[in-house]
PDB file of N, CA, C, O and CB in Angstrom:
ATOM      1  N   UNK A   1     -23.670  26.693  13.933  1.00  0.00           N
ATOM      2  CA  UNK A   1     -23.927  25.276  13.805  1.00  0.00           C
ATOM      3  C   UNK A   1     -25.419  25.007  13.828  1.00  0.00           C
ATOM      4  O   UNK A   1     -26.183  25.632  14.563  1.00  0.00           O
ATOM      5  CB  UNK A   1     -23.227  24.502  14.912  1.00  0.00           C
ATOM      6  N   UNK A   2     -25.794  24.079  13.018  1.00  0.00           N
ATOM      7  CA  UNK A   2     -27.186  23.710  12.923  1.00  0.00           C
ATOM      8  C   UNK A   2     -27.606  22.941  14.163  1.00  0.00           C
ATOM      9  O   UNK A   2     -26.780  22.667  15.034  1.00  0.00           O
ATOM     10  CB  UNK A   2     -27.442  22.887  11.665  1.00  0.00           C
ATOM     11  N   UNK A   3     -28.899  22.586  14.252  1.00  0.00           N
ATOM     12  CA  UNK A   3     -29.367  21.832  15.411  1.00  0.00           C
ATOM     13  C   UNK A   3     -28.650  20.472  15.545  1.00  0.00           C
ATOM     14  O   UNK A   3     -28.372  19.819  14.539  1.00  0.00           O
ATOM     15  CB  UNK A   3     -30.879  21.619  15.312  1.00  0.00           C
ATOM     16  N   UNK A   4     -28.367  20.069  16.725  1.00  0.00           N
ATOM     17  CA  UNK A   4     -27.711  18.819  16.990  1.00  0.00           C
ATOM     18  C   UNK A   4     -28.686  17.639  16.734  1.00  0.00           C
ATOM     19  O   UNK A   4     -29.772  17.617  17.314  1.00  0.00           O
ATOM     20  CB  UNK A   4     -27.179  18.800  18.441  1.00  0.00           C
ATOM     21  N   UNK A   5     -28.338  16.718  15.928  1.00  0.00           N
ATOM     22  CA  UNK A   5     -29.230  15.595  15.609  1.00  0.00           C
ATOM     23  C   UNK A   5     -28.606  14.253  16.013  1.00  0.00           C
ATOM     24  O   UNK A   5     -29.183  13.200  15.745  1.00  0.00           O
ATOM     25  CB  UNK A   5     -29.559  15.587  14.104  1.00  0.00           C
ATOM     26  N   UNK A   6     -27.459  14.285  16.642  1.00  0.00           N
ATOM     27  CA  UNK A   6     -26.841  13.021  17.075  1.00  0.00           C
ATOM     28  C   UNK A   6     -26.013  12.320  16.059  1.00  0.00           C
ATOM     29  O   UNK A   6     -25.839  12.789  14.934  1.00  0.00           O
ATOM     30  CB  UNK A   6     -27.864  12.106  17.513  1.00  0.00           C
ATOM     31  N   UNK A   7     -25.490  11.167  16.469  1.00  0.00           N
ATOM     32  CA  UNK A   7     -24.504  10.428  15.626  1.00  0.00           C
ATOM     33  C   UNK A   7     -25.030  10.084  14.263  1.00  0.00           C
ATOM     34  O   UNK A   7     -24.281  10.169  13.289  1.00  0.00           O
ATOM     35  CB  UNK A   7     -24.077   9.152  16.308  1.00  0.00           C
ATOM     36  N   UNK A   8     -26.267   9.705  14.143  1.00  0.00           N
ATOM     37  CA  UNK A   8     -26.797   9.346  12.851  1.00  0.00           C
ATOM     38  C   UNK A   8     -26.736  10.373  11.761  1.00  0.00           C
ATOM     39  O   UNK A   8     -26.781  10.059  10.572  1.00  0.00           O
ATOM     40  CB  UNK A   8     -28.131   8.969  13.010  1.00  0.00           C
ATOM     41  N   UNK A   9     -26.629  11.653  12.206  1.00  0.00           N
ATOM     42  CA  UNK A   9     -26.503  12.819  11.287  1.00  0.00           C
ATOM     43  C   UNK A   9     -25.123  13.470  11.368  1.00  0.00           C
ATOM     44  O   UNK A   9     -24.978  14.633  10.991  1.00  0.00           O
ATOM     45  CB  UNK A   9     -27.582  13.875  11.611  1.00  0.00           C
ATOM     46  N   UNK A  10     -24.153  12.786  11.827  1.00  0.00           N
ATOM     47  CA  UNK A  10     -22.806  13.322  11.954  1.00  0.00           C
ATOM     48  C   UNK A  10     -22.004  12.770  10.764  1.00  0.00           C
ATOM     49  O   UNK A  10     -22.142  11.595  10.425  1.00  0.00           O
ATOM     50  CB  UNK A  10     -22.144  12.931  13.354  1.00  0.00           C
ATOM     51  N   UNK A  11     -21.197  13.577  10.149  1.00  0.00           N
ATOM     52  CA  UNK A  11     -20.401  13.158   9.004  1.00  0.00           C
ATOM     53  C   UNK A  11     -19.263  12.158   9.460  1.00  0.00           C
ATOM     54  O   UNK A  11     -18.723  11.422   8.634  1.00  0.00           O
ATOM     55  CB  UNK A  11     -19.785  14.430   8.292  1.00  0.00           C
ATOM     56  N   UNK A  12     -18.939  12.154  10.701  1.00  0.00           N
ATOM     57  CA  UNK A  12     -17.901  11.200  11.161  1.00  0.00           C
ATOM     58  C   UNK A  12     -18.381   9.792  11.475  1.00  0.00           C
ATOM     59  O   UNK A  12     -17.591   8.849  11.521  1.00  0.00           O
ATOM     60  CB  UNK A  12     -17.254  11.738  12.372  1.00  0.00           C
ATOM     61  N   UNK A  13     -19.722   9.657  11.695  1.00  0.00           N
ATOM     62  CA  UNK A  13     -20.286   8.388  12.057  1.00  0.00           C
ATOM     63  C   UNK A  13     -20.235   7.414  10.897  1.00  0.00           C
ATOM     64  O   UNK A  13     -20.680   7.727   9.793  1.00  0.00           O
ATOM     65  CB  UNK A  13     -21.698   8.563  12.532  1.00  0.00           C
ATOM     66  N   UNK A  14     -19.688   6.227  11.149  1.00  0.00           N
ATOM     67  CA  UNK A  14     -19.422   5.236  10.036  1.00  0.00           C
ATOM     68  C   UNK A  14     -20.572   4.191  10.044  1.00  0.00           C
ATOM     69  O   UNK A  14     -21.334   4.038  10.999  1.00  0.00           O
ATOM     70  CB  UNK A  14     -17.967   4.494  10.225  1.00  0.00           C
ATOM     71  N   UNK A  15     -20.618   3.514   8.928  1.00  0.00           N
ATOM     72  CA  UNK A  15     -21.681   2.437   8.662  1.00  0.00           C
ATOM     73  C   UNK A  15     -21.519   1.335   9.667  1.00  0.00           C
ATOM     74  O   UNK A  15     -22.513   0.668   9.951  1.00  0.00           O
ATOM     75  CB  UNK A  15     -21.573   1.824   7.184  1.00  0.00           C
ATOM     76  N   UNK A  16     -20.341   1.072  10.242  1.00  0.00           N
ATOM     77  CA  UNK A  16     -20.184  -0.036  11.233  1.00  0.00           C
ATOM     78  C   UNK A  16     -20.494   0.390  12.676  1.00  0.00           C
ATOM     79  O   UNK A  16     -20.322  -0.376  13.625  1.00  0.00           O
ATOM     80  CB  UNK A  16     -18.748  -0.584  11.178  1.00  0.00           C
ATOM     81  N   UNK A  17     -20.970   1.670  12.807  1.00  0.00           N
ATOM     82  CA  UNK A  17     -21.258   2.188  14.158  1.00  0.00           C
ATOM     83  C   UNK A  17     -20.153   2.766  14.956  1.00  0.00           C
ATOM     84  O   UNK A  17     -20.297   3.061  16.143  1.00  0.00           O
ATOM     85  CB  UNK A  17     -21.806   1.166  14.924  1.00  0.00           C
ATOM     86  N   UNK A  18     -19.011   2.931  14.277  1.00  0.00           N
ATOM     87  CA  UNK A  18     -17.815   3.507  14.956  1.00  0.00           C
ATOM     88  C   UNK A  18     -17.680   4.979  14.520  1.00  0.00           C
ATOM     89  O   UNK A  18     -18.356   5.482  13.623  1.00  0.00           O
ATOM     90  CB  UNK A  18     -16.481   2.682  14.597  1.00  0.00           C
ATOM     91  N   UNK A  19     -16.731   5.627  15.249  1.00  0.00           N
ATOM     92  CA  UNK A  19     -16.436   7.019  15.014  1.00  0.00           C
ATOM     93  C   UNK A  19     -14.987   7.284  15.236  1.00  0.00           C
ATOM     94  O   UNK A  19     -14.431   6.822  16.233  1.00  0.00           O
ATOM     95  CB  UNK A  19     -17.267   7.902  15.890  1.00  0.00           C
ATOM     96  N   UNK A  20     -14.331   8.022  14.339  1.00  0.00           N
ATOM     97  CA  UNK A  20     -12.872   8.338  14.539  1.00  0.00           C
ATOM     98  C   UNK A  20     -12.629   9.178  15.817  1.00  0.00           C
ATOM     99  O   UNK A  20     -11.491   9.226  16.284  1.00  0.00           O
ATOM    100  CB  UNK A  20     -12.310   9.121  13.292  1.00  0.00           C
ATOM    101  N   UNK A  21     -13.580   9.797  16.360  1.00  0.00           N
ATOM    102  CA  UNK A  21     -13.433  10.524  17.596  1.00  0.00           C
ATOM    103  C   UNK A  21     -13.117   9.622  18.783  1.00  0.00           C
ATOM    104  O   UNK A  21     -12.585  10.098  19.786  1.00  0.00           O
ATOM    105  CB  UNK A  21     -14.672  11.299  17.868  1.00  0.00           C
ATOM    106  N   UNK A  22     -13.424   8.367  18.696  1.00  0.00           N
ATOM    107  CA  UNK A  22     -13.278   7.480  19.827  1.00  0.00           C
ATOM    108  C   UNK A  22     -12.501   6.144  19.485  1.00  0.00           C
ATOM    109  O   UNK A  22     -12.705   5.087  20.082  1.00  0.00           O
ATOM    110  CB  UNK A  22     -14.674   7.157  20.367  1.00  0.00           C
ATOM    111  N   UNK A  23     -11.607   6.302  18.481  1.00  0.00           N
ATOM    112  CA  UNK A  23     -10.765   5.140  18.171  1.00  0.00           C
ATOM    113  C   UNK A  23      -9.723   4.971  19.209  1.00  0.00           C
ATOM    114  O   UNK A  23      -9.217   5.964  19.732  1.00  0.00           O
ATOM    115  CB  UNK A  23     -10.116   5.268  16.810  1.00  0.00           C
ATOM    116  N   UNK A  24      -9.358   3.707  19.554  1.00  0.00           N
ATOM    117  CA  UNK A  24      -9.858   2.470  18.969  1.00  0.00           C
ATOM    118  C   UNK A  24     -11.013   1.852  19.659  1.00  0.00           C
ATOM    119  O   UNK A  24     -11.233   0.648  19.528  1.00  0.00           O
ATOM    120  CB  UNK A  24      -8.809   1.507  18.916  1.00  0.00           C
ATOM    121  N   UNK A  25     -11.779   2.634  20.404  1.00  0.00           N
ATOM    122  CA  UNK A  25     -12.874   2.134  21.250  1.00  0.00           C
ATOM    123  C   UNK A  25     -14.239   2.357  20.670  1.00  0.00           C
ATOM    124  O   UNK A  25     -14.420   2.670  19.493  1.00  0.00           O
ATOM    125  CB  UNK A  25     -12.817   2.772  22.584  1.00  0.00           C
ATOM    126  N   UNK A  26     -15.204   2.176  21.569  1.00  0.00           N
ATOM    127  CA  UNK A  26     -16.624   2.483  21.212  1.00  0.00           C
ATOM    128  C   UNK A  26     -17.002   3.876  21.517  1.00  0.00           C
ATOM    129  O   UNK A  26     -16.337   4.541  22.312  1.00  0.00           O
ATOM    130  CB  UNK A  26     -17.571   1.573  21.929  1.00  0.00           C
ATOM    131  N   UNK A  27     -18.059   4.351  20.908  1.00  0.00           N
ATOM    132  CA  UNK A  27     -18.636   5.657  21.213  1.00  0.00           C
ATOM    133  C   UNK A  27     -19.246   5.554  22.571  1.00  0.00           C
ATOM    134  O   UNK A  27     -20.017   4.626  22.815  1.00  0.00           O
ATOM    135  CB  UNK A  27     -19.686   6.108  20.153  1.00  0.00           C
ATOM    136  N   UNK A  28     -18.930   6.503  23.521  1.00  0.00           N
ATOM    137  CA  UNK A  28     -19.500   6.445  24.875  1.00  0.00           C
ATOM    138  C   UNK A  28     -21.017   6.402  24.854  1.00  0.00           C
ATOM    139  O   UNK A  28     -21.642   7.082  24.041  1.00  0.00           O
ATOM    140  CB  UNK A  28     -19.039   7.638  25.693  1.00  0.00           C
ATOM    141  N   UNK A  29     -21.598   5.639  25.706  1.00  0.00           N
ATOM    142  CA  UNK A  29     -23.036   5.522  25.824  1.00  0.00           C
ATOM    143  C   UNK A  29     -23.710   6.842  26.046  1.00  0.00           C
ATOM    144  O   UNK A  29     -24.818   7.043  25.550  1.00  0.00           O
ATOM    145  CB  UNK A  29     -23.383   4.602  26.924  1.00  0.00           C
ATOM    146  N   UNK A  30     -23.091   7.765  26.775  1.00  0.00           N
ATOM    147  CA  UNK A  30     -23.741   9.075  27.019  1.00  0.00           C
ATOM    148  C   UNK A  30     -23.956   9.810  25.722  1.00  0.00           C
ATOM    149  O   UNK A  30     -24.909  10.579  25.595  1.00  0.00           O
ATOM    150  CB  UNK A  30     -22.900   9.944  27.974  1.00  0.00           C
ATOM    151  N   UNK A  31     -23.090   9.590  24.759  1.00  0.00           N
ATOM    152  CA  UNK A  31     -23.300  10.240  23.463  1.00  0.00           C
ATOM    153  C   UNK A  31     -24.326   9.455  22.596  1.00  0.00           C
ATOM    154  O   UNK A  31     -25.242  10.040  22.018  1.00  0.00           O
ATOM    155  CB  UNK A  31     -21.942  10.366  22.710  1.00  0.00           C
ATOM    156  N   UNK A  32     -24.143   8.121  22.525  1.00  0.00           N
ATOM    157  CA  UNK A  32     -25.074   7.338  21.735  1.00  0.00           C
ATOM    158  C   UNK A  32     -26.494   7.477  22.200  1.00  0.00           C
ATOM    159  O   UNK A  32     -27.400   7.534  21.370  1.00  0.00           O
ATOM    160  CB  UNK A  32     -24.687   5.912  21.758  1.00  0.00           C
ATOM    161  N   UNK A  33     -26.734   7.535  23.510  1.00  0.00           N
ATOM    162  CA  UNK A  33     -28.048   7.736  24.026  1.00  0.00           C
ATOM    163  C   UNK A  33     -28.503   9.220  24.106  1.00  0.00           C
ATOM    164  O   UNK A  33     -29.565   9.517  24.652  1.00  0.00           O
ATOM    165  CB  UNK A  33     -28.111   7.124  25.358  1.00  0.00           C
ATOM    166  N   UNK A  34     -27.678  10.147  23.550  1.00  0.00           N
ATOM    167  CA  UNK A  34     -27.954  11.569  23.491  1.00  0.00           C
ATOM    168  C   UNK A  34     -28.218  12.232  24.880  1.00  0.00           C
ATOM    169  O   UNK A  34     -29.004  13.168  25.027  1.00  0.00           O
ATOM    170  CB  UNK A  34     -29.142  11.785  22.595  1.00  0.00           C
ATOM    171  N   UNK A  35     -27.524  11.690  25.839  1.00  0.00           N
ATOM    172  CA  UNK A  35     -27.513  12.309  27.200  1.00  0.00           C
ATOM    173  C   UNK A  35     -26.756  13.589  27.150  1.00  0.00           C
ATOM    174  O   UNK A  35     -27.074  14.527  27.880  1.00  0.00           O
ATOM    175  CB  UNK A  35     -26.884  11.368  28.266  1.00  0.00           C
ATOM    176  N   UNK A  36     -25.718  13.660  26.271  1.00  0.00           N
ATOM    177  CA  UNK A  36     -24.990  14.894  26.054  1.00  0.00           C
ATOM    178  C   UNK A  36     -24.823  15.160  24.585  1.00  0.00           C
ATOM    179  O   UNK A  36     -24.925  14.218  23.799  1.00  0.00           O
ATOM    180  CB  UNK A  36     -23.644  14.849  26.732  1.00  0.00           C
ATOM    181  N   UNK A  37     -24.578  16.357  24.167  1.00  0.00           N
ATOM    182  CA  UNK A  37     -24.301  16.632  22.775  1.00  0.00           C
ATOM    183  C   UNK A  37     -22.782  16.663  22.661  1.00  0.00           C
ATOM    184  O   UNK A  37     -22.065  17.275  23.452  1.00  0.00           O
ATOM    185  CB  UNK A  37     -24.973  17.984  22.285  1.00  0.00           C
ATOM    186  N   UNK A  38     -22.337  15.946  21.599  1.00  0.00           N
ATOM    187  CA  UNK A  38     -20.848  15.882  21.361  1.00  0.00           C
ATOM    188  C   UNK A  38     -20.372  17.018  20.528  1.00  0.00           C
ATOM    189  O   UNK A  38     -19.836  16.787  19.444  1.00  0.00           O
ATOM    190  CB  UNK A  38     -20.448  14.575  20.675  1.00  0.00           C
ATOM    191  N   UNK A  39     -20.542  18.290  20.988  1.00  0.00           N
ATOM    192  CA  UNK A  39     -20.130  19.439  20.282  1.00  0.00           C
ATOM    193  C   UNK A  39     -18.809  19.967  20.809  1.00  0.00           C
ATOM    194  O   UNK A  39     -18.280  20.932  20.259  1.00  0.00           O
ATOM    195  CB  UNK A  39     -21.182  20.476  20.353  1.00  0.00           C
ATOM    196  N   UNK A  40     -18.266  19.378  21.841  1.00  0.00           N
ATOM    197  CA  UNK A  40     -16.943  19.724  22.374  1.00  0.00           C
ATOM    198  C   UNK A  40     -16.275  18.385  22.695  1.00  0.00           C
ATOM    199  O   UNK A  40     -16.947  17.413  23.041  1.00  0.00           O
ATOM    200  CB  UNK A  40     -17.035  20.684  23.671  1.00  0.00           C
ATOM    201  N   UNK A  41     -14.947  18.347  22.577  1.00  0.00           N
ATOM    202  CA  UNK A  41     -14.274  17.070  22.942  1.00  0.00           C
ATOM    203  C   UNK A  41     -14.494  16.729  24.395  1.00  0.00           C
ATOM    204  O   UNK A  41     -14.551  17.614  25.249  1.00  0.00           O
ATOM    205  CB  UNK A  41     -12.764  17.147  22.661  1.00  0.00           C
ATOM    206  N   UNK A  42     -14.619  15.433  24.680  1.00  0.00           N
ATOM    207  CA  UNK A  42     -14.708  14.927  26.083  1.00  0.00           C
ATOM    208  C   UNK A  42     -13.396  15.046  26.720  1.00  0.00           C
ATOM    209  O   UNK A  42     -12.377  15.076  26.031  1.00  0.00           O
ATOM    210  CB  UNK A  42     -15.184  13.469  26.156  1.00  0.00           C
ATOM    211  N   UNK A  43     -13.360  15.120  28.084  1.00  0.00           N
ATOM    212  CA  UNK A  43     -12.207  15.247  28.825  1.00  0.00           C
ATOM    213  C   UNK A  43     -11.125  14.161  28.469  1.00  0.00           C
ATOM    214  O   UNK A  43      -9.945  14.458  28.287  1.00  0.00           O
ATOM    215  CB  UNK A  43     -12.580  15.199  30.248  1.00  0.00           C
ATOM    216  N   UNK A  44     -11.598  12.929  28.385  1.00  0.00           N
ATOM    217  CA  UNK A  44     -10.676  11.837  28.127  1.00  0.00           C
ATOM    218  C   UNK A  44     -10.533  11.465  26.678  1.00  0.00           C
ATOM    219  O   UNK A  44      -9.965  10.420  26.361  1.00  0.00           O
ATOM    220  CB  UNK A  44     -11.094  10.661  28.873  1.00  0.00           C
ATOM    221  N   UNK A  45     -11.031  12.289  25.794  1.00  0.00           N
ATOM    222  CA  UNK A  45     -10.974  12.015  24.339  1.00  0.00           C
ATOM    223  C   UNK A  45      -9.588  12.291  23.855  1.00  0.00           C
ATOM    224  O   UNK A  45      -8.980  13.252  24.325  1.00  0.00           O
ATOM    225  CB  UNK A  45     -12.002  12.869  23.544  1.00  0.00           C
ATOM    226  N   UNK A  46      -9.025  11.497  22.922  1.00  0.00           N
ATOM    227  CA  UNK A  46      -7.692  11.606  22.509  1.00  0.00           C
ATOM    228  C   UNK A  46      -7.408  12.510  21.275  1.00  0.00           C
ATOM    229  O   UNK A  46      -6.279  12.630  20.800  1.00  0.00           O
ATOM    230  CB  UNK A  46      -7.227  10.288  22.258  1.00  0.00           C
ATOM    231  N   UNK A  47      -8.504  13.133  20.792  1.00  0.00           N
ATOM    232  CA  UNK A  47      -8.442  14.046  19.655  1.00  0.00           C
ATOM    233  C   UNK A  47      -9.526  15.122  19.792  1.00  0.00           C
ATOM    234  O   UNK A  47     -10.196  15.196  20.823  1.00  0.00           O
ATOM    235  CB  UNK A  47      -8.606  13.269  18.320  1.00  0.00           C
ATOM    236  N   UNK A  48      -9.697  15.933  18.787  1.00  0.00           N
ATOM    237  CA  UNK A  48     -10.631  17.054  18.878  1.00  0.00           C
ATOM    238  C   UNK A  48     -11.821  16.864  17.936  1.00  0.00           C
ATOM    239  O   UNK A  48     -12.559  17.816  17.678  1.00  0.00           O
ATOM    240  CB  UNK A  48      -9.914  18.368  18.559  1.00  0.00           C
ATOM    241  N   UNK A  49     -12.009  15.698  17.442  1.00  0.00           N
ATOM    242  CA  UNK A  49     -13.145  15.392  16.554  1.00  0.00           C
ATOM    243  C   UNK A  49     -14.511  15.520  17.305  1.00  0.00           C
ATOM    244  O   UNK A  49     -14.696  14.907  18.357  1.00  0.00           O
ATOM    245  CB  UNK A  49     -12.985  13.946  15.971  1.00  0.00           C
ATOM    246  N   UNK A  50     -15.393  16.267  16.790  1.00  0.00           N
ATOM    247  CA  UNK A  50     -16.716  16.461  17.348  1.00  0.00           C
ATOM    248  C   UNK A  50     -17.811  16.369  16.310  1.00  0.00           C
ATOM    249  O   UNK A  50     -17.521  16.234  15.121  1.00  0.00           O
ATOM    250  CB  UNK A  50     -16.788  17.779  18.032  1.00  0.00           C
ATOM    251  N   UNK A  51     -19.060  16.439  16.730  1.00  0.00           N
ATOM    252  CA  UNK A  51     -20.185  16.416  15.814  1.00  0.00           C
ATOM    253  C   UNK A  51     -20.041  17.483  14.703  1.00  0.00           C
ATOM    254  O   UNK A  51     -19.801  18.663  14.955  1.00  0.00           O
ATOM    255  CB  UNK A  51     -21.486  16.630  16.591  1.00  0.00           C
ATOM    256  N   UNK A  52     -20.203  16.996  13.481  1.00  0.00           N
ATOM    257  CA  UNK A  52     -20.283  17.841  12.332  1.00  0.00           C
ATOM    258  C   UNK A  52     -21.481  17.387  11.537  1.00  0.00           C
ATOM    259  O   UNK A  52     -21.515  16.255  11.056  1.00  0.00           O
ATOM    260  CB  UNK A  52     -18.987  17.801  11.499  1.00  0.00           C
ATOM    261  N   UNK A  53     -22.478  18.267  11.390  1.00  0.00           N
ATOM    262  CA  UNK A  53     -23.731  17.890  10.825  1.00  0.00           C
ATOM    263  C   UNK A  53     -23.599  17.537   9.298  1.00  0.00           C
ATOM    264  O   UNK A  53     -22.771  18.072   8.560  1.00  0.00           O
ATOM    265  CB  UNK A  53     -24.732  19.025  11.044  1.00  0.00           C
ATOM    266  N   UNK A  54     -24.463  16.622   8.920  1.00  0.00           N
ATOM    267  CA  UNK A  54     -24.617  16.268   7.537  1.00  0.00           C
ATOM    268  C   UNK A  54     -26.152  16.174   7.263  1.00  0.00           C
ATOM    269  O   UNK A  54     -26.938  15.868   8.160  1.00  0.00           O
ATOM    270  CB  UNK A  54     -23.855  14.905   7.207  1.00  0.00           C
ATOM    271  N   UNK A  55     -26.522  16.436   6.054  1.00  0.00           N
ATOM    272  CA  UNK A  55     -27.985  16.421   5.698  1.00  0.00           C
ATOM    273  C   UNK A  55     -28.590  15.090   5.717  1.00  0.00           C
ATOM    274  O   UNK A  55     -29.776  14.959   6.022  1.00  0.00           O
ATOM    275  CB  UNK A  55     -28.212  16.990   4.357  1.00  0.00           C
ATOM    276  N   UNK A  56     -27.819  14.057   5.397  1.00  0.00           N
ATOM    277  CA  UNK A  56     -28.374  12.681   5.253  1.00  0.00           C
ATOM    278  C   UNK A  56     -28.139  11.873   6.463  1.00  0.00           C
ATOM    279  O   UNK A  56     -27.046  11.895   7.029  1.00  0.00           O
ATOM    280  CB  UNK A  56     -27.778  11.965   4.068  1.00  0.00           C
ATOM    281  N   UNK A  57     -29.178  11.126   6.898  1.00  0.00           N
ATOM    282  CA  UNK A  57     -29.119  10.083   7.906  1.00  0.00           C
ATOM    283  C   UNK A  57     -28.131   9.037   7.430  1.00  0.00           C
ATOM    284  O   UNK A  57     -27.968   8.810   6.231  1.00  0.00           O
ATOM    285  CB  UNK A  57     -30.523   9.460   8.171  1.00  0.00           C
ATOM    286  N   UNK A  58     -27.469   8.402   8.397  1.00  0.00           N
ATOM    287  CA  UNK A  58     -26.471   7.354   8.104  1.00  0.00           C
ATOM    288  C   UNK A  58     -26.967   6.252   7.116  1.00  0.00           C
ATOM    289  O   UNK A  58     -26.221   5.703   6.305  1.00  0.00           O
ATOM    290  CB  UNK A  58     -26.050   6.695   9.415  1.00  0.00           C
ATOM    291  N   UNK A  59     -28.322   5.972   7.262  1.00  0.00           N
ATOM    292  CA  UNK A  59     -28.895   4.931   6.363  1.00  0.00           C
ATOM    293  C   UNK A  59     -28.905   5.299   4.888  1.00  0.00           C
ATOM    294  O   UNK A  59     -29.012   4.426   4.028  1.00  0.00           O
ATOM    295  CB  UNK A  59     -30.303   4.628   6.778  1.00  0.00           C
ATOM    296  N   UNK A  60     -28.793   6.608   4.590  1.00  0.00           N
ATOM    297  CA  UNK A  60     -28.869   7.072   3.221  1.00  0.00           C
ATOM    298  C   UNK A  60     -27.489   7.499   2.708  1.00  0.00           C
ATOM    299  O   UNK A  60     -27.373   7.920   1.557  1.00  0.00           O
ATOM    300  CB  UNK A  60     -29.859   8.229   3.113  1.00  0.00           C
ATOM    301  N   UNK A  61     -26.468   7.402   3.515  1.00  0.00           N
ATOM    302  CA  UNK A  61     -25.077   7.717   3.075  1.00  0.00           C
ATOM    303  C   UNK A  61     -24.271   6.548   2.521  1.00  0.00           C
ATOM    304  O   UNK A  61     -23.243   6.718   1.865  1.00  0.00           O
ATOM    305  CB  UNK A  61     -24.320   8.285   4.222  1.00  0.00           C
ATOM    306  N   UNK A  62     -24.777   5.365   2.810  1.00  0.00           N
ATOM    307  CA  UNK A  62     -24.072   4.120   2.388  1.00  0.00           C
ATOM    308  C   UNK A  62     -25.043   3.227   1.726  1.00  0.00           C
ATOM    309  O   UNK A  62     -26.214   3.191   2.102  1.00  0.00           O
ATOM    310  CB  UNK A  62     -23.408   3.386   3.576  1.00  0.00           C
ATOM    311  N   UNK A  63     -24.581   2.478   0.717  1.00  0.00           N
ATOM    312  CA  UNK A  63     -25.447   1.428   0.078  1.00  0.00           C
ATOM    313  C   UNK A  63     -25.430   0.285   0.978  1.00  0.00           C
ATOM    314  O   UNK A  63     -24.540   0.186   1.823  1.00  0.00           O
ATOM    315  CB  UNK A  63     -24.972   1.002  -1.361  1.00  0.00           C
ATOM    316  N   UNK A  64     -26.431  -0.662   0.847  1.00  0.00           N
ATOM    317  CA  UNK A  64     -26.481  -1.863   1.678  1.00  0.00           C
ATOM    318  C   UNK A  64     -25.127  -2.659   1.486  1.00  0.00           C
ATOM    319  O   UNK A  64     -24.586  -3.192   2.456  1.00  0.00           O
ATOM    320  CB  UNK A  64     -27.762  -2.766   1.283  1.00  0.00           C
ATOM    321  N   UNK A  65     -24.621  -2.724   0.283  1.00  0.00           N
ATOM    322  CA  UNK A  65     -23.356  -3.488   0.110  1.00  0.00           C
ATOM    323  C   UNK A  65     -22.221  -2.887   0.948  1.00  0.00           C
ATOM    324  O   UNK A  65     -21.435  -3.608   1.562  1.00  0.00           O
ATOM    325  CB  UNK A  65     -22.938  -3.514  -1.390  1.00  0.00           C
ATOM    326  N   UNK A  66     -22.156  -1.558   0.959  1.00  0.00           N
ATOM    327  CA  UNK A  66     -21.081  -0.849   1.716  1.00  0.00           C
ATOM    328  C   UNK A  66     -21.202  -1.229   3.177  1.00  0.00           C
ATOM    329  O   UNK A  66     -20.211  -1.548   3.835  1.00  0.00           O
ATOM    330  CB  UNK A  66     -21.175   0.727   1.545  1.00  0.00           C
ATOM    331  N   UNK A  67     -22.470  -1.190   3.694  1.00  0.00           N
ATOM    332  CA  UNK A  67     -22.702  -1.490   5.176  1.00  0.00           C
ATOM    333  C   UNK A  67     -22.258  -2.957   5.375  1.00  0.00           C
ATOM    334  O   UNK A  67     -21.493  -3.208   6.306  1.00  0.00           O
ATOM    335  CB  UNK A  67     -24.308  -1.278   5.635  1.00  0.00           C
ATOM    336  N   UNK A  68     -22.666  -3.884   4.603  1.00  0.00           N
ATOM    337  CA  UNK A  68     -22.300  -5.289   4.791  1.00  0.00           C
ATOM    338  C   UNK A  68     -20.789  -5.464   4.765  1.00  0.00           C
ATOM    339  O   UNK A  68     -20.232  -6.209   5.572  1.00  0.00           O
ATOM    340  CB  UNK A  68     -22.951  -6.165   3.713  1.00  0.00           C
ATOM    341  N   UNK A  69     -20.096  -4.748   3.797  1.00  0.00           N
ATOM    342  CA  UNK A  69     -18.677  -4.913   3.752  1.00  0.00           C
ATOM    343  C   UNK A  69     -17.977  -4.331   5.015  1.00  0.00           C
ATOM    344  O   UNK A  69     -17.004  -4.902   5.508  1.00  0.00           O
ATOM    345  CB  UNK A  69     -18.145  -4.258   2.494  1.00  0.00           C
ATOM    346  N   UNK A  70     -18.486  -3.199   5.518  1.00  0.00           N
ATOM    347  CA  UNK A  70     -17.885  -2.633   6.770  1.00  0.00           C
ATOM    348  C   UNK A  70     -18.133  -3.575   7.929  1.00  0.00           C
ATOM    349  O   UNK A  70     -17.240  -3.740   8.759  1.00  0.00           O
ATOM    350  CB  UNK A  70     -18.479  -1.215   7.102  1.00  0.00           C
ATOM    351  N   UNK A  71     -19.260  -4.186   8.033  1.00  0.00           N
ATOM    352  CA  UNK A  71     -19.568  -5.040   9.144  1.00  0.00           C
ATOM    353  C   UNK A  71     -18.762  -6.325   9.117  1.00  0.00           C
ATOM    354  O   UNK A  71     -18.514  -6.919  10.167  1.00  0.00           O
ATOM    355  CB  UNK A  71     -21.024  -5.347   9.158  1.00  0.00           C
ATOM    356  N   UNK A  72     -18.348  -6.765   7.935  1.00  0.00           N
ATOM    357  CA  UNK A  72     -17.571  -8.015   7.791  1.00  0.00           C
ATOM    358  C   UNK A  72     -16.092  -7.780   8.031  1.00  0.00           C
ATOM    359  O   UNK A  72     -15.345  -8.750   8.159  1.00  0.00           O
ATOM    360  CB  UNK A  72     -17.775  -8.619   6.395  1.00  0.00           C
ATOM    361  N   UNK A  73     -15.636  -6.543   8.097  1.00  0.00           N
ATOM    362  CA  UNK A  73     -14.182  -6.268   8.283  1.00  0.00           C
ATOM    363  C   UNK A  73     -13.745  -6.739   9.640  1.00  0.00           C
ATOM    364  O   UNK A  73     -12.574  -6.605   9.993  1.00  0.00           O
ATOM    365  CB  UNK A  73     -13.860  -4.756   8.124  1.00  0.00           C
TER     366      UNK A  73
END
């Protein structure tokens, strides 16, 4: 696996700031703040989705219109 770069460089992180690893809730603060690397499922996590790197930062994976559409859902 490549170097851990956090949620912004994870292919699961969505334009609205959510992640399928933590549905239907929010991403835990310890992951958002990079206090831990999400390379293994958390104890209370309901699935096995973890960090999977992508080359592009979240800002470059979605057009502004896509982001606005996600935020208005």
